[in-house]
VEXLONU-842546 format. One line per field, with one value per atom (N, C-alpha, C): atom name; x, y, z. Coordinates in Angstrom, 1 decimal. Layout:
# residues N
atom <- [CA	...]
c1 <- [X	...]
c2 <- [Y	...]
c3 <- [Z	...]
# end
This chain:
# residues 82
atom <- [N	CA	C	N	CA	C	N	CA	C	N	CA	C	N	CA	C	N	CA	C	N	CA	C	N	CA	C	N	CA	C	N	CA	C	N	CA	C	N	CA	C	N	CA	C	N	CA	C	N	CA	C	N	CA	C	N	CA	C	N	CA	C	N	CA	C	N	CA	C	N	CA	C	N	CA	C	N	CA	C	N	CA	C	N	CA	C	N	CA	C	N	CA	C	N	CA	C	N	CA	C	N	CA	C	N	CA	C	N	CA	C	N	CA	C	N	CA	C	N	CA	C	N	CA	C	N	CA	C	N	CA	C	N	CA	C	N	CA	C	N	CA	C	N	CA	C	N	CA	C	N	CA	C	N	CA	C	N	CA	C	N	CA	C	N	CA	C	N	CA	C	N	CA	C	N	CA	C	N	CA	C	N	CA	C	N	CA	C	N	CA	C	N	CA	C	N	CA	C	N	CA	C	N	CA	C	N	CA	C	N	CA	C	N	CA	C	N	CA	C	N	CA	C	N	CA	C	N	CA	C	N	CA	C	N	CA	C	N	CA	C	N	CA	C	N	CA	C	N	CA	C	N	CA	C	N	CA	C	N	CA	C	N	CA	C	N	CA	C	N	CA	C	N	CA	C	N	CA	C	N	CA	C	N	CA	C]
c1 <- [36.4	36.6	37.5	38.6	39.6	38.9	37.9	37.2	36.3	35.7	34.9	35.6	36.8	37.8	38.2	38.7	39.2	38.1	36.8	35.7	35.4	35.9	35.8	37.0	37.9	39.1	39.0	39.5	39.6	41.0	41.1	42.2	43.6	43.8	45.1	45.3	44.3	44.4	44.9	44.2	44.7	46.1	46.5	47.9	48.8	48.5	49.3	49.5	48.6	48.6	49.4	49.3	50.2	51.7	51.9	53.3	54.0	53.2	53.6	54.2	53.7	54.1	55.1	55.3	56.2	57.6	58.5	59.9	60.6	60.2	60.7	60.4	59.3	58.9	58.5	58.9	58.4	58.5	57.3	57.3	57.5	57.8	58.0	56.9	56.1	54.8	55.0	56.0	56.3	56.4	57.4	57.7	56.5	55.9	54.6	53.5	53.3	52.3	52.7	54.1	54.6	54.3	54.6	54.4	53.0	52.1	50.7	50.0	50.5	49.8	50.6	51.8	52.5	53.2	53.7	54.3	56.0	56.5	58.0	58.7	59.4	60.0	61.2	61.7	62.8	62.3	60.9	60.3	59.9	60.4	60.1	58.7	57.8	56.5	55.8	56.1	55.5	56.0	57.2	57.7	56.8	56.7	55.9	54.5	53.9	52.5	52.4	53.5	53.4	53.7	54.5	54.7	53.5	52.8	51.5	50.5	50.3	49.1	49.4	50.7	51.0	50.6	51.0	50.6	49.1	48.4	46.9	46.3	46.9	46.4	46.8	47.9	48.4	47.6	46.8	45.9	44.5	44.2	43.0	42.7	41.8	41.5	41.4	40.7	40.4	41.7	42.7	44.0	44.7	44.8	45.5	45.1	43.8	43.2	43.6	43.7	44.2	45.6	46.5	47.8	48.0	47.3	47.5	47.0	46.0	45.6	46.7	47.3	48.4	49.7	49.9	51.0	50.7	49.5	48.9	49.0	48.7	48.8	50.2	51.1	52.5	53.3	52.5	53.2	53.9	53.7	54.4	53.4	52.7	51.8	52.5	51.8	52.4	52.9	52.1	52.6	53.9	54.1	55.3	56.5	56.2	57.3	57.9	56.8	57.1	58.0]
c2 <- [199.9	201.0	200.9	200.1	199.9	199.3	198.3	197.8	198.7	199.7	200.7	201.7	202.0	202.9	202.1	200.9	200.1	199.9	199.9	199.8	201.0	202.0	203.2	203.4	202.6	202.8	201.7	201.9	201.0	200.2	199.1	198.2	198.9	199.7	200.4	201.3	202.0	202.9	202.1	200.9	200.0	199.6	199.1	198.7	200.1	201.1	202.4	202.5	202.3	202.4	201.2	200.0	198.9	199.1	199.6	199.8	201.1	202.2	203.2	202.9	202.0	201.6	200.4	199.8	198.6	199.0	198.1	198.4	198.8	198.4	198.8	200.1	200.6	202.0	202.9	202.6	203.3	204.8	205.4	206.9	207.5	206.7	207.4	207.1	208.2	208.2	208.0	208.6	208.4	207.0	206.3	205.0	204.0	204.4	203.5	203.7	204.9	205.1	204.4	204.5	203.9	202.3	201.7	200.3	199.9	200.6	200.3	200.4	201.5	201.8	201.5	200.7	200.2	201.3	202.3	203.4	203.2	203.5	203.3	204.7	204.7	205.9	206.5	205.6	206.1	207.0	206.9	207.8	209.1	210.2	211.5	211.8	211.6	211.8	211.1	209.8	208.9	209.3	209.7	210.1	211.3	212.2	213.4	213.1	212.2	211.8	211.1	210.3	209.5	210.5	211.5	212.5	213.3	213.8	214.5	213.7	212.5	211.7	211.2	210.8	210.4	211.6	212.9	214.0	214.1	213.9	213.9	212.9	211.6	210.5	210.9	211.5	211.6	212.9	213.6	214.6	214.1	212.8	212.3	211.6	212.0	211.6	210.1	209.4	208.0	207.4	207.8	207.2	207.3	208.6	208.7	207.7	207.6	206.7	205.3	204.9	203.6	203.4	204.4	204.3	204.2	205.1	204.9	203.6	203.0	201.5	200.6	200.8	199.9	199.9	201.2	201.4	200.8	201.0	200.3	198.9	198.4	196.7	196.3	197.1	196.8	197.1	197.6	197.9	199.2	200.1	201.4	202.6	202.3	203.3	204.2	205.2	206.2	205.5	204.6	203.9	203.1	202.5	201.8	202.8	203.8	204.8	205.4	205.8	206.4	205.5]
c3 <- [112.9	112.1	111.0	111.1	110.0	108.9	108.9	107.9	107.1	107.9	107.3	106.5	107.0	106.1	104.9	105.1	103.9	102.9	103.4	102.4	101.6	101.9	101.2	100.2	100.2	99.3	98.3	97.0	96.0	96.4	95.5	95.8	95.6	94.7	94.6	95.7	96.1	97.3	98.6	98.7	99.8	99.7	98.5	98.2	98.5	98.2	98.3	99.9	100.6	102.1	102.6	102.2	102.6	102.2	101.1	100.5	101.3	101.6	102.3	103.6	104.3	105.7	105.6	104.4	104.3	104.5	104.9	105.1	103.8	102.7	101.3	101.0	101.3	100.9	102.0	103.2	104.4	104.4	104.3	104.2	103.0	101.9	100.6	99.7	99.5	98.9	97.4	96.9	95.3	95.0	95.7	95.4	95.7	96.9	97.2	96.1	95.6	94.6	93.3	92.9	91.7	91.7	92.9	93.1	93.0	93.7	93.7	92.4	91.6	90.4	89.2	89.2	88.2	87.4	88.0	87.3	87.3	86.2	86.0	86.4	87.5	88.0	87.2	86.3	85.5	84.3	84.1	83.1	83.8	83.4	84.1	84.2	83.2	83.2	84.2	84.2	85.2	86.7	86.8	88.1	88.6	87.9	88.0	88.4	87.6	88.0	89.3	89.6	90.9	92.1	91.8	92.9	93.3	92.1	92.3	92.9	92.4	92.9	94.3	94.7	96.0	96.9	96.6	97.5	97.6	96.6	96.7	97.6	97.5	98.3	99.8	100.0	101.4	102.0	101.3	101.8	102.0	101.7	101.8	103.2	103.9	105.3	105.4	104.5	104.5	104.3	103.5	103.1	104.5	105.1	106.3	107.4	107.6	108.5	108.2	107.0	106.7	106.9	106.6	106.9	108.5	109.2	110.7	111.3	110.7	111.1	110.7	109.4	109.1	110.1	110.4	111.4	112.8	113.3	114.6	114.4	113.2	113.1	113.1	112.7	112.6	113.8	114.9	116.1	116.2	115.3	115.2	115.6	116.6	117.0	118.2	118.6	119.5	120.8	121.3	122.6	122.4	121.3	121.0	120.8	120.1	119.8	121.1	122.0	123.2	124.0]
# end
């Protein structure tokens, strides 16, 4: 199923998912978006763009499925946390 989900996403969306669950950006959609899409967060306009678009990505069912698959692969699934 994971490969089907990833097949629906473009490369930058896949990178966003990867960065979102990485140790460097864990759970920070704005920073994960900026890294995946090459945005400069010191620029207020690019920060606002990153914030808005990260929110949009995080409401996408395919993105959320990909993030869940990445968390499972990293061993951060519900069974591990419990």
